[in-house]
C-alpha positions, 0 to 999 in steps of 0.5 A: 838111599845107597849105603854110602849116603846112609853112612854119611848121614850117620856120620853127620848125625854123630858129629851133630850130637857128639862134637862139641865144636859143631853147633847143634842144629835140632832141625837137622838132627830130626831130619837125619833121624827121620831119613835114617829110620825110614831107610832102616824100615825099608831094609827091615821089610825086605 
């Protein structure tokens, strides 16, 4: 995942969690969290 993709996922997660005008989608939240945490683990291993 590129840095731009990572930042885009973080921004989407932030909107889902914090923007009252955006409908909560729990499945998408968990998917984004899994993708973000997997990327963080890969970077930590380097």
